[in-house]
C-alpha positions in Angstrom: 0.0 0.0 0.0 1.8 3.1 -1.2 -1.0 5.7 -1.2 -2.3 6.7 2.2 -5.9 7.1 3.1 -7.3 10.5 4.1 -6.1 11.4 7.6 -7.9 14.5 9.0 -9.6 15.9 12.1 -12.5 13.7 11.1 -10.4 10.5 11.4 -9.2 8.2 8.7 -11.1 7.1 5.6 -9.9 4.9 2.7 -11.0 2.2 0.3 -10.2 -1.2 1.8 -7.5 -3.0 -0.3 -6.4 0.3 -1.9 -5.5 2.9 0.7 -6.6 1.0 3.8 -5.5 -2.5 5.0 -4.9 -4.6 8.1 -1.3 -3.6 8.6 -2.1 0.1 8.5 -4.8 -0.3 11.1 -2.4 -2.3 13.4 0.2 0.5 13.2 -2.3 3.3 13.9 -3.8 1.3 16.9 -0.3 0.7 18.2 0.5 4.4 18.1 -2.8 5.5 19.6 -2.5 2.9 22.5 1.1 3.9 23.2 0.1 7.6 23.4 -2.7 6.6 25.8 -0.2 4.7 28.0 -1.7 1.2 27.4 -4.7 0.1 29.5 -8.1 -1.0 28.2 -9.0 0.2 24.7 -12.6 -0.1 23.6 -13.2 -1.2 20.0 -16.6 -0.7 18.2 -17.4 -1.0 14.6 -20.2 -0.4 12.1 -21.6 -3.2 9.9 -19.3 -3.0 6.9 -18.1 -6.5 5.8 -14.4 -5.4 6.4 -15.1 -4.2 9.9 -14.4 -7.5 11.7 -11.0 -8.1 10.1 -10.0 -4.5 10.8 -11.1 -4.9 14.4 -8.8 -7.9 14.7 -6.0 -5.9 13.2 -6.6 -3.1 15.7 -6.5 -5.7 18.5 -3.0 -6.8 17.4 -1.8 -3.2 17.4 -3.3 -2.6 20.9 -1.6 -5.7 22.3 1.8 -4.8 20.7 1.6 -1.5 22.6 0.9 -3.1 25.9 -2.9 -2.5 25.9 -5.9 -4.6 26.4 -8.5 -4.7 23.5 -12.1 -4.7 24.7 -14.7 -5.6 22.0 -18.2 -4.1 22.1 -19.0 -5.5 18.6 -21.3 -3.6 16.2 -21.9 -0.3 17.9 -22.8 3.3 16.9 -20.0 5.9 17.1 -21.7 7.6 20.1 -22.2 4.3 21.9 -18.5 3.6 21.7 -17.7 7.1 22.9 -20.1 6.7 25.9 -18.6 3.3 26.7 -15.0 4.6 26.8 -15.9 7.2 29.4 -18.3 5.0 31.4 -15.9 2.0 31.6 -12.8 4.1 32.4 -10.9 3.0 29.4 -7.7 4.7 28.3 -8.9 5.1 24.7 -11.4 4.0 22.1 -11.3 3.0 18.4 -14.2 3.0 16.0 -13.9 1.1 12.8 -16.2 3.0 10.5 -16.2 5.3 7.4 -19.4 6.9 8.7 -21.4 8.2 5.7 -18.9 7.0 3.0 -20.2 4.2 0.8 -18.6 0.8 0.3 -15.8 -0.2 -0.2 -14.7 2.6 2.2 -13.9 1.9 5.8 -12.1 4.0 8.4 -10.8 4.6 11.9 -11.9 7.2 14.5 -10.0 7.8 17.7 -11.7 8.3 21.0 -10.2 10.2 23.9 -10.5 8.7 27.4 -13.1 11.4 28.3 -15.4 10.0 25.6 -15.0 12.6 22.9 -13.3 12.1 19.6 -9.7 13.3 19.1 -9.2 17.0 18.5 -7.2 18.1 15.5 -3.9 18.4 17.2 -4.3 15.0 18.8 -5.0 13.4 15.4 -2.0 15.2 14.0 0.2 13.7 16.7 -0.8 10.2 15.7 -0.4 10.9 12.0 3.0 12.4 12.5 4.2 9.3 14.4 2.9 7.1 11.6 4.7 9.1 9.0 7.9 9.0 11.1 7.6 5.2 11.3 7.2 5.1 15.1 5.8 1.5 15.1 7.2 -2.0 15.1 8.1 -3.9 11.9 5.2 -5.8 10.4 6.3 -9.2 11.5 6.3 -8.1 15.1 2.5 -7.5 15.1 1.9 -11.2 14.2 3.4 -12.3 17.5 0.3 -10.9 19.2 -3.2 -12.4 19.5 -5.8 -10.6 17.4 -8.7 -11.6 19.7 -10.2 -9.2 22.2 -10.4 -9.9 25.9 -14.2 -9.7 26.3 -17.4 -8.4 24.9 -19.2 -5.6 26.7 -22.8 -4.6 26.3 -22.3 -0.9 25.6 -25.8 -0.4 24.2 -27.3 -0.6 27.7 -24.9 2.0 29.0 -25.7 4.4 26.2 -29.5 3.9 26.4 -29.3 4.4 30.2 -27.7 7.8 29.7 -30.3 8.8 27.1 -33.2 7.8 29.3 -31.8 9.6 32.3 -31.9 12.9 30.4 -35.4 12.8 28.8 -38.9 12.6 30.1 -39.5 8.9 29.6 -43.0 8.8 31.2 -44.2 11.7 28.9 -43.1 9.8 25.8 -44.6 6.5 27.0 -48.0 8.3 27.5 -48.5 9.4 23.9 -48.7 6.1 21.9 -46.2 7.4 19.3 -45.6 5.3 16.2 -42.7 6.0 13.8 -40.9 4.6 10.8 -37.1 3.9 10.9 -34.4 3.4 8.3 -30.9 2.5 9.7 -29.5 1.6 6.3 -28.5 -1.8 7.7 -26.0 0.0 9.8 -24.9 0.2 13.5 -28.0 2.0 14.7 -29.9 -1.3 14.4 -27.9 -2.6 17.3 -29.3 0.0 19.7 -32.4 1.8 18.5 -34.9 -1.1 18.9 -34.1 -1.3 22.7 -34.3 2.4 23.0 -37.7 2.6 21.4 -38.9 -0.4 23.4 -37.9 1.4 26.7 -39.9 4.5 25.5 -42.9 2.4 24.5 -42.6 3.8 21.0 -44.0 1.5 18.3 -42.0 1.4 15.1 -41.9 -0.2 11.7 -38.9 0.1 9.4 -36.9 -0.6 6.3 -33.2 -1.6 6.0 -32.7 -2.5 9.7 -30.5 -5.6 9.5 -27.0 -5.6 10.8 -25.5 -7.0 7.5 -23.8 -3.8 6.1 -25.8 -4.0 2.9 -26.3 -0.2 2.4 -29.5 -0.3 0.4 -29.2 3.4 -0.7 -26.6 6.2 -0.6 -25.5 6.3 3.0 -25.9 10.1 3.4 -29.3 10.6 5.1 -30.7 13.1 2.7 -34.3 13.2 1.4 -33.4 12.2 -2.2 -31.9 8.9 -0.9 -34.9 7.8 1.2 -37.5 6.5 -1.3 -38.2 3.3 0.6 -38.9 5.2 3.9 -41.2 7.6 2.0 -43.2 4.7 0.6 -43.5 3.1 4.1 -44.8 6.4 5.6 -47.2 6.9 2.7 -48.7 3.4 3.2 -50.1 4.1 6.6 -51.8 7.2 8.2 -50.8 6.3 11.7 -47.2 7.3 11.7 -45.9 10.4 13.6 -42.9 10.7 11.3 -39.8 8.9 10.0 -36.2 8.7 11.3 -33.1 7.7 9.4 -29.5 7.1 10.5 -26.2 7.0 8.6 -24.1 3.8 8.9 -22.5 4.6 12.3 -25.5 6.5 13.7 -23.8 9.7 14.6 -26.2 11.5 12.2 -30.0 11.5 12.2 -32.4 12.9 9.6 -36.2 13.0 9.8 -39.1 12.8 7.4 -42.6 14.0 7.6 -45.4 11.7 8.7 -46.8 11.5 5.2 -43.3 11.2 3.5 -42.7 14.9 3.2 -39.1 15.8 2.6 -37.3 17.4 5.5 -33.7 18.5 5.2 -31.2 17.0 7.6 -30.5 20.6 8.7 -33.7 20.4 10.7 -32.4 17.8 13.1 -30.4 20.2 15.2 -33.2 22.8 15.0 -35.8 20.3 16.4 -33.4 19.2 19.1 -32.7 22.8 20.2 -36.5 23.5 20.2 -36.7 20.9 23.0 -33.4 21.6 24.9 -33.1 25.4 24.9 -36.4 26.1 26.9 -35.0 23.8 29.6 -31.4 25.1 29.5 -30.7 28.6 28.2 -27.3 27.9 26.7 -25.3 29.3 23.7 -25.0 26.9 20.8 -21.9 25.9 18.8 -22.1 24.8 15.2 -20.0 24.9 12.1 -19.8 27.4 9.3 -21.8 25.3 6.9 -24.8 24.8 9.1 -28.1 26.5 8.1 -28.8 30.0 9.3 -32.0 28.5 10.6 -30.0 27.8 13.8 -29.5 31.6 14.2 -33.3 32.0 14.0 -33.8 29.3 16.7 -31.1 30.7 18.9 -32.6 34.2 18.6 -36.1 32.9 19.5 -34.7 31.5 22.8 -32.4 34.5 23.5 -29.0 32.7 23.1 -26.0 33.1 20.8 -24.5 30.9 18.0 -20.8 30.1 18.0 -19.5 29.2 14.5 -16.5 26.9 14.2 -14.5 25.2 11.5 -16.0 22.1 9.9 -15.5 18.8 11.8 -17.1 17.4 14.9 -14.0 17.8 17.0 -13.9 21.5 16.1 -17.5 22.0 17.2 -16.8 20.2 20.5 -13.8 22.5 21.1 -16.0 25.5 20.4 -18.6 24.2 22.9 -15.9 23.7 25.5 -14.3 27.1 25.1 -17.6 29.0 25.1 -19.4 26.9 27.8 -22.1 25.6 25.4 -24.3 22.8 26.8 -25.4 21.8 23.3 -24.1 22.0 19.8 -24.0 20.1 16.5 -23.8 20.2 12.8 -26.3 20.7 10.0 -25.6 17.2 8.6 -28.0 15.8 11.2 -25.5 15.7 14.0 -26.6 16.7 17.5 -23.9 16.9 20.2 -25.5 16.8 23.7 -22.8 16.3 26.3 -25.1 15.2 29.1 -25.4 12.0 27.0 -22.2 12.0 24.9 -19.6 14.5 23.6 -20.0 13.1 20.1 -22.6 13.6 17.4 -25.3 11.2 18.6 -28.2 10.1 16.4 -29.8 8.0 19.1 -29.9 11.0 21.6 -31.3 13.2 18.8 -34.0 10.7 18.2 -35.0 10.6 21.9 -34.9 14.4 22.2 -37.1 14.9 19.2 -39.5 12.2 20.4 -39.8 14.1 23.7 -40.6 17.3 21.8 -43.2 15.5 19.7 -44.7 14.1 23.0 -44.6 17.5 24.7 -46.3 19.3 21.8 -48.6 16.5 20.7 -47.5 17.3 17.1 -46.2 15.1 14.4 -42.9 15.8 12.7 -44.0 17.9 9.8 -46.1 20.1 12.0 -43.0 20.7 14.2 -40.9 21.6 11.3 -43.5 24.0 9.9 -43.0 26.4 12.8 -39.7 27.6 11.4 -38.8 29.7 8.3 -37.9 27.8 5.2 -34.5 28.2 3.7 -33.1 26.5 0.6 -29.8 24.8 0.7 -27.7 23.4 -2.1 -25.0 20.8 -1.3 -22.7 20.2 -4.2 -19.2 18.7 -4.6 -16.5 18.5 -7.2 -13.6 16.1 -7.4 -10.2 17.5 -6.5 -8.1 14.5 -7.5 -4.7 15.8 -8.6 -5.6 19.3 -7.6 -4.5 21.3 -4.5 -7.9 22.4 -3.1 -6.4 25.1 -0.8 -4.7 26.7 -3.8 -7.9 26.8 -5.7 -9.8 28.3 -2.8 -7.1 31.0 -2.4 -7.6 31.9 -6.1 -11.3 32.2 -5.5 -10.6 34.4 -2.5 -8.6 36.7 -4.8 -11.4 36.7 -7.4 -14.2 37.7 -5.0 -12.4 40.8 -3.6 -15.3 43.0 -2.6 -17.5 40.4 -0.9 -18.1 40.0 2.8 -16.1 36.8 3.6 -15.2 34.4 6.4 -11.9 32.6 5.9 -12.1 30.5 9.1 -12.4 27.3 7.1 -12.1 27.6 3.3 -14.0 30.5 1.8 -17.5 31.6 2.9 -19.1 34.5 1.0 -21.9 36.1 3.0 -24.7 38.2 1.6 -27.8 39.6 3.2 -30.0 37.0 1.6 -27.7 34.0 1.9 -24.2 32.5 1.8 -22.0 30.1 -0.1 -19.2 28.1 1.5 -16.4 26.3 -0.4 -14.0 24.0 1.4 -11.9 20.8 1.1 -13.7 17.8 2.5 -12.3 16.1 5.6 -13.5 12.7 4.5 -13.3 12.4 0.7 -11.0 13.8 -2.1 -13.6 16.4 -3.0 -14.3 20.1 -2.6 -17.7 20.7 -1.0 -19.8 23.7 -2.0 -22.8 24.5 0.2 -25.0 27.5 -0.5 -28.2 28.7 1.3 -30.7 31.4 0.6 -34.3 32.5 1.1 -35.2 31.1 -2.3 -34.1 28.0 -4.2 -33.1 30.1 -7.2 -30.8 32.3 -5.1 -29.1 29.3 -3.4 -28.5 27.7 -6.8 -27.1 31.0 -8.2 -24.7 31.4 -5.2 -23.4 27.8 -5.7 -23.0 28.2 -9.4 -21.2 31.5 -9.0 -18.2 29.8 -7.3 -18.6 26.4 -9.2 -18.3 28.1 -12.5 -15.0 29.7 -11.5 
């Protein structure tokens, strides 16, 4: 393997057999465990077919560094993060490529406090890898690739969620929902959570076999099967859909109406902010709807660079008790300091129970903005150089250069930046009309 996978603040992503293999994972696990000082290292994974072999490779690396690998099996990213903190482990590893399709897989690093690694912590691991600070390959095969035990992390995670919502209120409302977990890791947890809340559910694509039946990004255009299920029955309150590692949640109206994933954070804040008047941290590409929600409840919005770890840093530095990203990622530290699709589901269910309203009615309370999410390949191109040229081209615009280039106008904005997870440049634009959002995106894409 000569070409490395993507290694960023969002973790490691690569195509298995091309830029990602067992040896690479053993080396990274060795470095991470060594930095953590050995001890117990929790390993969780999503349902991708390559997950089990990469978990075994990670176990070898952990043992070579003097650590003890603890297997929690198929588990959402937030479940693994909660387990690391609750079990007093020294570190955690999540074998997942999140929303990336097959044959991608990846590796996320969890700090002993239960949050994902910050940017500088990731860079320390990557620098050691590039310096060759790991044993020769033959050395790893002296160590067992089996984990020491299997722990039921789902119960720990569910317990924390239930402790922070009004369980009796939800149970009293006879709520019925539709669920699509894209045959990913959420299926290992959400049925027990909904059972504890007495929420009836019916679903599509909820096996644990890693067969991603549609594009893994939880966007309305990918959710035809869930829409058909909702339209087949008038008794649903709404639909919920996860990405493969369940750190993101999107929703759909009770009759199959499209709802952008940007609404997930807004709906969660609608429930949380009346109970806890706290400022909110989110990234530069998240909808300006969050500014409307924050203004309604008299709090401020803190904007950060893209990447979950950057949002968590922003939350910590500004004392925010809640935050998240517009991709459907709620960060609610009383449950976990990671994007948490399961916590988001529970919080939104509580808001539905409190209001007595179904999902589309809840969404209809807020202004409608139109967002375009585009991307272009940057294979063989330096994305930062291109963005710098764009900055020079748009001289007289109001701009934010915190992360890439964001051009801000009174009716909307457009944000161009290199992806943390794929060799692409992302272009997001939002405005008060669909036409204006498209024009803003095309303005930079044409260049």
